[in-house]
A tleap script that builds the chain and sets N, CA, C and O, in Angstrom:
source leaprc.protein.ff14SB
mol = sequence {
  NGLN LEU GLY ALA ALA VAL ALA PRO ARG PRO
  LEU PRO PRO ALA ALA ALA ALA ARG LEU GLY
  ARG PRO GLY GLY VAL GLN ILE LEU GLN VAL
  LEU GLU ALA SER PRO ALA GLU SER ALA GLY
  LEU ARG ARG GLY ASP LEU LEU ILE GLU LEU
  ASP GLY GLU PRO ILE SER ASP ALA ASN ALA
  LEU GLN ARG LEU MET VAL ALA GLU ARG ILE
  GLY ARG ARG VAL SER ALA ARG VAL LEU ARG
  ASP GLY ALA GLU LEU SER VAL GLU LEU THR
  LEU GLU GLU CLEU
}
set mol.1.N position { 8.695 -5.848 31.157 }
set mol.1.CA position { 7.410 -6.508 31.143 }
set mol.1.C position { 7.557 -7.943 31.595 }
set mol.1.O position { 8.597 -8.576 31.418 }
set mol.2.N position { 6.497 -8.430 32.177 }
set mol.2.CA position { 6.451 -9.803 32.652 }
set mol.2.C position { 5.994 -10.739 31.538 }
set mol.2.O position { 6.444 -11.882 31.449 }
set mol.3.N position { 5.091 -10.239 30.688 }
set mol.3.CA position { 4.586 -11.065 29.596 }
set mol.3.C position { 3.416 -11.913 30.002 }
set mol.3.O position { 3.266 -13.045 29.542 }
set mol.4.N position { 2.572 -11.362 30.875 }
set mol.4.CA position { 1.393 -12.098 31.326 }
set mol.4.C position { 0.258 -11.121 31.578 }
set mol.4.O position { 0.475 -10.000 32.038 }
set mol.5.N position { -0.956 -11.563 31.269 }
set mol.5.CA position { -2.146 -10.801 31.634 }
set mol.5.C position { -2.547 -11.251 33.030 }
set mol.5.O position { -2.594 -12.447 33.315 }
set mol.6.N position { -2.840 -10.279 33.907 }
set mol.6.CA position { -3.154 -10.605 35.300 }
set mol.6.C position { -4.432 -9.902 35.745 }
set mol.6.O position { -4.881 -8.935 35.130 }
set mol.7.N position { -5.002 -10.417 36.829 }
set mol.7.CA position { -6.167 -9.798 37.453 }
set mol.7.C position { -6.063 -10.004 38.958 }
set mol.7.O position { -5.541 -11.025 39.405 }
set mol.8.N position { -6.555 -9.045 39.749 }
set mol.8.CA position { -6.496 -9.214 41.201 }
set mol.8.C position { -7.364 -10.390 41.642 }
set mol.8.O position { -8.441 -10.619 41.093 }
set mol.9.N position { -6.886 -11.127 42.632 }
set mol.9.CA position { -7.637 -12.263 43.177 }
set mol.9.C position { -7.368 -12.356 44.670 }
set mol.9.O position { -6.256 -12.078 45.118 }
set mol.10.N position { -8.382 -12.747 45.449 }
set mol.10.CA position { -8.134 -12.989 46.867 }
set mol.10.C position { -7.280 -14.245 47.038 }
set mol.10.O position { -7.375 -15.193 46.260 }
set mol.11.N position { -6.457 -14.225 48.061 }
set mol.11.CA position { -5.638 -15.399 48.381 }
set mol.11.C position { -6.482 -16.405 49.151 }
set mol.11.O position { -7.438 -16.019 49.824 }
set mol.12.N position { -6.145 -17.691 49.064 }
set mol.12.CA position { -6.808 -18.671 49.921 }
set mol.12.C position { -6.603 -18.264 51.384 }
set mol.12.O position { -5.552 -17.720 51.722 }
set mol.13.N position { -7.583 -18.516 52.255 }
set mol.13.CA position { -7.499 -18.039 53.650 }
set mol.13.C position { -6.195 -18.373 54.372 }
set mol.13.O position { -5.648 -17.516 55.066 }
set mol.14.N position { -5.687 -19.590 54.228 }
set mol.14.CA position { -4.445 -19.962 54.928 }
set mol.14.C position { -3.266 -19.136 54.418 }
set mol.14.O position { -2.432 -18.693 55.208 }
set mol.15.N position { -3.194 -18.926 53.098 }
set mol.15.CA position { -2.105 -18.134 52.529 }
set mol.15.C position { -2.239 -16.669 52.943 }
set mol.15.O position { -1.239 -16.020 53.248 }
set mol.16.N position { -3.464 -16.145 52.957 }
set mol.16.CA position { -3.691 -14.758 53.371 }
set mol.16.C position { -3.237 -14.556 54.817 }
set mol.16.O position { -2.609 -13.546 55.135 }
set mol.17.N position { -3.550 -15.501 55.679 }
set mol.17.CA position { -3.150 -15.406 57.087 }
set mol.17.C position { -1.625 -15.475 57.216 }
set mol.17.O position { -1.034 -14.703 57.971 }
set mol.18.N position { -0.989 -16.387 56.488 }
set mol.18.CA position { 0.461 -16.556 56.553 }
set mol.18.C position { 1.201 -15.334 56.013 }
set mol.18.O position { 2.217 -14.918 56.570 }
set mol.19.N position { 0.681 -14.761 54.921 }
set mol.19.CA position { 1.354 -13.638 54.267 }
set mol.19.C position { 0.943 -12.292 54.845 }
set mol.19.O position { 1.624 -11.290 54.626 }
set mol.20.N position { -0.167 -12.257 55.582 }
set mol.20.CA position { -0.617 -11.013 56.188 }
set mol.20.C position { -1.227 -10.026 55.205 }
set mol.20.O position { -1.185 -8.816 55.427 }
set mol.21.N position { -1.792 -10.539 54.124 }
set mol.21.CA position { -2.489 -9.672 53.162 }
set mol.21.C position { -3.556 -10.488 52.445 }
set mol.21.O position { -3.438 -11.708 52.327 }
set mol.22.N position { -4.595 -9.815 51.968 }
set mol.22.CA position { -5.743 -10.553 51.443 }
set mol.22.C position { -5.640 -11.031 50.003 }
set mol.22.O position { -6.343 -11.965 49.618 }
set mol.23.N position { -4.774 -10.408 49.192 }
set mol.23.CA position { -4.820 -10.745 47.774 }
set mol.23.C position { -3.477 -10.785 47.094 }
set mol.23.O position { -2.443 -10.429 47.659 }
set mol.24.N position { -3.532 -11.238 45.843 }
set mol.24.CA position { -2.394 -11.264 44.944 }
set mol.24.C position { -2.929 -11.017 43.551 }
set mol.24.O position { -4.029 -10.488 43.393 }
set mol.25.N position { -2.168 -11.390 42.545 }
set mol.25.CA position { -2.672 -11.289 41.174 }
set mol.25.C position { -2.593 -12.663 40.531 }
set mol.25.O position { -1.591 -13.371 40.635 }
set mol.26.N position { -3.680 -13.014 39.864 }
set mol.26.CA position { -3.734 -14.302 39.186 }
set mol.26.C position { -3.322 -14.129 37.739 }
set mol.26.O position { -3.717 -13.167 37.079 }
set mol.27.N position { -2.530 -15.060 37.253 }
set mol.27.CA position { -2.110 -15.033 35.856 }
set mol.27.C position { -3.239 -15.603 35.012 }
set mol.27.O position { -3.630 -16.760 35.170 }
set mol.28.N position { -3.760 -14.769 34.111 }
set mol.28.CA position { -4.866 -15.166 33.240 }
set mol.28.C position { -4.355 -15.708 31.915 }
set mol.28.O position { -4.975 -16.580 31.305 }
set mol.29.N position { -3.213 -15.181 31.475 }
set mol.29.CA position { -2.644 -15.590 30.185 }
set mol.29.C position { -1.147 -15.361 30.221 }
set mol.29.O position { -0.680 -14.341 30.727 }
set mol.30.N position { -0.400 -16.305 29.687 }
set mol.30.CA position { 1.053 -16.173 29.569 }
set mol.30.C position { 1.364 -15.984 28.085 }
set mol.30.O position { 0.982 -16.809 27.254 }
set mol.31.N position { 2.049 -14.907 27.764 }
set mol.31.CA position { 2.373 -14.623 26.370 }
set mol.31.C position { 3.539 -15.491 25.907 }
set mol.31.O position { 4.459 -15.795 26.667 }
set mol.32.N position { 3.470 -15.878 24.637 }
set mol.32.CA position { 4.508 -16.709 24.040 }
set mol.32.C position { 5.846 -15.972 24.027 }
set mol.32.O position { 5.899 -14.769 23.775 }
set mol.33.N position { 6.920 -16.702 24.299 }
set mol.33.CA position { 8.293 -16.171 24.268 }
set mol.33.C position { 8.482 -15.005 25.238 }
set mol.33.O position { 9.291 -14.113 24.984 }
set mol.34.N position { 7.749 -15.008 26.335 }
set mol.34.CA position { 7.832 -13.933 27.324 }
set mol.34.C position { 8.653 -14.384 28.529 }
set mol.34.O position { 8.906 -15.578 28.692 }
set mol.35.N position { 9.076 -13.433 29.383 }
set mol.35.CA position { 9.754 -13.818 30.622 }
set mol.35.C position { 8.901 -14.769 31.473 }
set mol.35.O position { 9.428 -15.702 32.079 }
set mol.36.N position { 7.593 -14.533 31.517 }
set mol.36.CA position { 6.707 -15.402 32.298 }
set mol.36.C position { 6.733 -16.830 31.766 }
set mol.36.O position { 6.798 -17.781 32.545 }
set mol.37.N position { 6.683 -16.986 30.437 }
set mol.37.CA position { 6.719 -18.328 29.846 }
set mol.37.C position { 8.078 -18.997 30.111 }
set mol.37.O position { 8.132 -20.172 30.473 }
set mol.38.N position { 9.158 -18.254 29.931 }
set mol.38.CA position { 10.498 -18.811 30.161 }
set mol.38.C position { 10.673 -19.274 31.604 }
set mol.38.O position { 11.385 -20.243 31.866 }
set mol.39.N position { 10.020 -18.578 32.543 }
set mol.39.CA position { 10.136 -18.928 33.965 }
set mol.39.C position { 9.221 -20.086 34.355 }
set mol.39.O position { 9.310 -20.606 35.467 }
set mol.40.N position { 8.336 -20.489 33.429 }
set mol.40.CA position { 7.439 -21.594 33.731 }
set mol.40.C position { 6.154 -21.177 34.437 }
set mol.40.O position { 5.446 -22.024 34.982 }
set mol.41.N position { 5.846 -19.877 34.433 }
set mol.41.CA position { 4.581 -19.447 35.024 }
set mol.41.C position { 3.434 -19.972 34.181 }
set mol.41.O position { 3.557 -20.119 32.965 }
set mol.42.N position { 2.312 -20.253 34.840 }
set mol.42.CA position { 1.161 -20.847 34.163 }
set mol.42.C position { -0.106 -20.059 34.440 }
set mol.42.O position { -0.223 -19.347 35.437 }
set mol.43.N position { -1.042 -20.210 33.532 }
set mol.43.CA position { -2.373 -19.654 33.735 }
set mol.43.C position { -2.923 -20.239 35.034 }
set mol.43.O position { -2.877 -21.450 35.246 }
set mol.44.N position { -3.439 -19.376 35.895 }
set mol.44.CA position { -3.988 -19.830 37.171 }
set mol.44.C position { -3.055 -19.615 38.346 }
set mol.44.O position { -3.506 -19.609 39.491 }
set mol.45.N position { -1.743 -19.436 38.090 }
set mol.45.CA position { -0.822 -19.151 39.189 }
set mol.45.C position { -1.220 -17.841 39.862 }
set mol.45.O position { -1.670 -16.908 39.198 }
set mol.46.N position { -1.054 -17.777 41.178 }
set mol.46.CA position { -1.280 -16.542 41.929 }
set mol.46.C position { 0.085 -15.949 42.269 }
set mol.46.O position { 0.837 -16.515 43.062 }
set mol.47.N position { 0.393 -14.818 41.670 }
set mol.47.CA position { 1.664 -14.138 41.913 }
set mol.47.C position { 1.548 -13.378 43.229 }
set mol.47.O position { 0.664 -12.536 43.389 }
set mol.48.N position { 2.452 -13.678 44.184 }
set mol.48.CA position { 2.374 -13.038 45.494 }
set mol.48.C position { 3.584 -12.167 45.811 }
set mol.48.O position { 3.532 -11.354 46.734 }
set mol.49.N position { 4.680 -12.327 45.054 }
set mol.49.CA position { 5.880 -11.546 45.342 }
set mol.49.C position { 6.755 -11.475 44.100 }
set mol.49.O position { 6.873 -12.445 43.352 }
set mol.50.N position { 7.368 -10.309 43.891 }
set mol.50.CA position { 8.320 -10.128 42.789 }
set mol.50.C position { 9.518 -9.367 43.320 }
set mol.50.O position { 9.375 -8.272 43.864 }
set mol.51.N position { 10.692 -9.940 43.164 }
set mol.51.CA position { 11.937 -9.298 43.599 }
set mol.51.C position { 11.871 -8.902 45.079 }
set mol.51.O position { 12.353 -7.841 45.475 }
set mol.52.N position { 11.263 -9.784 45.886 }
set mol.52.CA position { 11.178 -9.545 47.323 }
set mol.52.C position { 10.086 -8.590 47.756 }
set mol.52.O position { 9.925 -8.337 48.950 }
set mol.53.N position { 9.329 -8.053 46.804 }
set mol.53.CA position { 8.259 -7.097 47.117 }
set mol.53.C position { 6.904 -7.791 47.026 }
set mol.53.O position { 6.648 -8.516 46.065 }
set mol.54.N position { 6.025 -7.576 48.021 }
set mol.54.CA position { 4.700 -8.204 47.964 }
set mol.54.C position { 3.865 -7.652 46.815 }
set mol.54.O position { 3.901 -6.458 46.521 }
set mol.55.N position { 3.119 -8.537 46.176 }
set mol.55.CA position { 2.200 -8.156 45.100 }
set mol.55.C position { 0.783 -8.385 45.620 }
set mol.55.O position { 0.355 -9.525 45.801 }
set mol.56.N position { 0.069 -7.302 45.857 }
set mol.56.CA position { -1.292 -7.436 46.373 }
set mol.56.C position { -2.336 -7.141 45.297 }
set mol.56.O position { -3.493 -7.544 45.423 }
set mol.57.N position { -1.925 -6.436 44.238 }
set mol.57.CA position { -2.849 -6.119 43.147 }
set mol.57.C position { -2.041 -5.747 41.901 }
set mol.57.O position { -0.813 -5.674 41.944 }
set mol.58.N position { -2.743 -5.515 40.802 }
set mol.58.CA position { -2.057 -5.215 39.537 }
set mol.58.C position { -1.268 -3.908 39.621 }
set mol.58.O position { -0.232 -3.776 38.968 }
set mol.59.N position { -1.739 -2.939 40.414 }
set mol.59.CA position { -1.003 -1.676 40.564 }
set mol.59.C position { 0.344 -1.911 41.232 }
set mol.59.O position { 1.347 -1.314 40.843 }
set mol.60.N position { 0.367 -2.786 42.244 }
set mol.60.CA position { 1.626 -3.104 42.921 }
set mol.60.C position { 2.602 -3.740 41.936 }
set mol.60.O position { 3.795 -3.437 41.951 }
set mol.61.N position { 2.096 -4.614 41.090 }
set mol.61.CA position { 2.943 -5.251 40.078 }
set mol.61.C position { 3.480 -4.204 39.104 }
set mol.61.O position { 4.667 -4.211 38.779 }
set mol.62.N position { 2.621 -3.315 38.644 }
set mol.62.CA position { 3.028 -2.276 37.694 }
set mol.62.C position { 4.110 -1.370 38.276 }
set mol.62.O position { 5.044 -0.980 37.575 }
set mol.63.N position { 3.979 -1.036 39.569 }
set mol.63.CA position { 4.973 -0.169 40.226 }
set mol.63.C position { 6.359 -0.806 40.247 }
set mol.63.O position { 7.364 -0.098 40.306 }
set mol.64.N position { 6.423 -2.139 40.200 }
set mol.64.CA position { 7.710 -2.828 40.236 }
set mol.64.C position { 8.372 -2.929 38.864 }
set mol.64.O position { 9.539 -3.308 38.767 }
set mol.65.N position { 7.646 -2.597 37.816 }
set mol.65.CA position { 8.188 -2.668 36.452 }
set mol.65.C position { 8.940 -1.376 36.143 }
set mol.65.O position { 8.523 -0.580 35.302 }
set mol.66.N position { 10.053 -1.190 36.839 }
set mol.66.CA position { 10.843 0.033 36.681 }
set mol.66.C position { 12.161 -0.293 35.991 }
set mol.66.O position { 12.578 -1.449 35.920 }
set mol.67.N position { 12.802 0.752 35.486 }
set mol.67.CA position { 14.016 0.597 34.686 }
set mol.67.C position { 15.096 -0.225 35.388 }
set mol.67.O position { 15.804 -0.996 34.740 }
set mol.68.N position { 15.229 -0.064 36.719 }
set mol.68.CA position { 16.296 -0.778 37.425 }
set mol.68.C position { 16.114 -2.296 37.363 }
set mol.68.O position { 17.087 -3.038 37.501 }
set mol.69.N position { 14.892 -2.762 37.161 }
set mol.69.CA position { 14.645 -4.206 37.132 }
set mol.69.C position { 14.680 -4.781 35.706 }
set mol.69.O position { 14.779 -5.997 35.543 }
set mol.70.N position { 14.601 -3.942 34.690 }
set mol.70.CA position { 14.586 -4.418 33.312 }
set mol.70.C position { 15.947 -5.034 32.990 }
set mol.70.O position { 16.992 -4.427 33.225 }
set mol.71.N position { 15.911 -6.243 32.450 }
set mol.71.CA position { 17.136 -6.924 32.067 }
set mol.71.C position { 17.850 -7.608 33.225 }
set mol.71.O position { 18.883 -8.247 33.028 }
set mol.72.N position { 17.309 -7.480 34.423 }
set mol.72.CA position { 17.927 -8.095 35.600 }
set mol.72.C position { 17.111 -9.307 36.023 }
set mol.72.O position { 15.884 -9.303 35.927 }
set mol.73.N position { 17.787 -10.327 36.483 }
set mol.73.CA position { 17.119 -11.542 36.950 }
set mol.73.C position { 16.483 -11.262 38.314 }
set mol.73.O position { 17.152 -10.788 39.232 }
set mol.74.N position { 15.200 -11.557 38.437 }
set mol.74.CA position { 14.491 -11.353 39.699 }
set mol.74.C position { 13.751 -12.638 40.058 }
set mol.74.O position { 13.484 -13.478 39.199 }
set mol.75.N position { 13.431 -12.773 41.323 }
set mol.75.CA position { 12.669 -13.943 41.748 }
set mol.75.C position { 11.199 -13.570 41.858 }
set mol.75.O position { 10.846 -12.427 42.151 }
set mol.76.N position { 10.363 -14.549 41.618 }
set mol.76.CA position { 8.921 -14.386 41.775 }
set mol.76.C position { 8.417 -15.543 42.618 }
set mol.76.O position { 8.849 -16.682 42.438 }
set mol.77.N position { 7.502 -15.256 43.541 }
set mol.77.CA position { 6.865 -16.315 44.327 }
set mol.77.C position { 5.419 -16.415 43.887 }
set mol.77.O position { 4.721 -15.408 43.758 }
set mol.78.N position { 4.981 -17.635 43.661 }
set mol.78.CA position { 3.607 -17.885 43.234 }
set mol.78.C position { 2.993 -18.995 44.073 }
set mol.78.O position { 3.694 -19.835 44.638 }
set mol.79.N position { 1.676 -18.979 44.139 }
set mol.79.CA position { 0.920 -20.092 44.698 }
set mol.79.C position { 0.351 -20.861 43.524 }
set mol.79.O position { -0.295 -20.290 42.646 }
set mol.80.N position { 0.598 -22.170 43.515 }
set mol.80.CA position { 0.072 -23.033 42.452 }
set mol.80.C position { -0.466 -24.291 43.131 }
set mol.80.O position { 0.272 -25.026 43.788 }
set mol.81.N position { -1.756 -24.519 42.960 }
set mol.81.CA position { -2.398 -25.702 43.547 }
set mol.81.C position { -2.097 -25.829 45.040 }
set mol.81.O position { -1.848 -26.926 45.539 }
set mol.82.N position { -2.123 -24.697 45.749 }
set mol.82.CA position { -1.921 -24.709 47.194 }
set mol.82.C position { -0.477 -24.713 47.648 }
set mol.82.O position { -0.209 -24.570 48.841 }
set mol.83.N position { 0.467 -24.873 46.720 }
set mol.83.CA position { 1.891 -24.894 47.074 }
set mol.83.C position { 2.544 -23.575 46.675 }
set mol.83.O position { 2.164 -22.957 45.680 }
set mol.84.N position { 3.528 -23.153 47.461 }
set mol.84.CA position { 4.268 -21.949 47.153 }
set mol.84.C position { 5.525 -22.322 46.371 }
set mol.84.O position { 6.287 -23.194 46.791 }
set mol.85.N position { 5.738 -21.664 45.240 }
set mol.85.CA position { 6.899 -21.924 44.386 }
set mol.85.C position { 7.668 -20.637 44.151 }
set mol.85.O position { 7.089 -19.551 44.147 }
set mol.86.N position { 8.967 -20.760 43.956 }
set mol.86.CA position { 9.792 -19.622 43.557 }
set mol.86.C position { 10.353 -19.905 42.178 }
set mol.86.O position { 10.809 -21.013 41.896 }
set mol.87.N position { 10.316 -18.897 41.321 }
set mol.87.CA position { 10.893 -19.007 39.983 }
set mol.87.C position { 11.765 -17.777 39.741 }
set mol.87.O position { 11.593 -16.744 40.388 }
set mol.88.N position { 12.690 -17.901 38.812 }
set mol.88.CA position { 13.552 -16.782 38.435 }
set mol.88.C position { 13.178 -16.347 37.030 }
set mol.88.O position { 12.919 -17.181 36.162 }
set mol.89.N position { 13.150 -15.037 36.808 }
set mol.89.CA position { 12.872 -14.527 35.460 }
set mol.89.C position { 13.601 -13.227 35.233 }
set mol.89.O position { 14.010 -12.550 36.176 }
set mol.90.N position { 13.758 -12.888 33.972 }
set mol.90.CA position { 14.407 -11.635 33.584 }
set mol.90.C position { 13.365 -10.761 32.905 }
set mol.90.O position { 12.853 -11.102 31.839 }
set mol.91.N position { 13.056 -9.630 33.531 }
set mol.91.CA position { 12.049 -8.714 32.973 }
set mol.91.C position { 12.578 -8.061 31.712 }
set mol.91.O position { 13.769 -7.768 31.603 }
set mol.92.N position { 11.679 -7.833 30.754 }
set mol.92.CA position { 12.053 -7.222 29.475 }
set mol.92.C position { 11.418 -5.857 29.333 }
set mol.92.O position { 10.400 -5.550 29.954 }
set mol.93.N position { 12.044 -5.047 28.499 }
set mol.93.CA position { 11.470 -3.746 28.124 }
set mol.93.C position { 10.167 -3.994 27.391 }
set mol.93.O position { 10.059 -4.930 26.599 }
set mol.94.N position { 9.183 -3.158 27.655 }
set mol.94.CA position { 7.882 -3.316 27.014 }
set mol.94.C position { 7.961 -3.017 25.543 }
set mol.94.O position { 6.953 -3.100 24.842 }
savepdb mol mol.pdb
quit
C-alpha cells in the first residue's frame, strides 16, 4: 500500500503534452506513518509515475500494488506546484 487516498485528475496542459497522457492521480489524503508520508508526499501532489510505470488513473496505480513491489524501494514522480519531483518509498502490505 501507498498509504494515500487518491482520485483521478487531469494533468496541466503542458505536463499532459510532455508526458503524452491526459491524467494522473491526485493525492487527497496522506495517512499517518505510511510510505507516502515517509516519502514526503503531500495532499495535492499529482502522482504521474510509480516504479517507472505511468499512472494515468487509480486503476493503473492499483495494478502496480503487486507482491513483487511490496517491501521494495520504488521511485515515484509527482507534480507539485508545477514542478516535477522524484521521491523514493517502500510499499507496505495492506
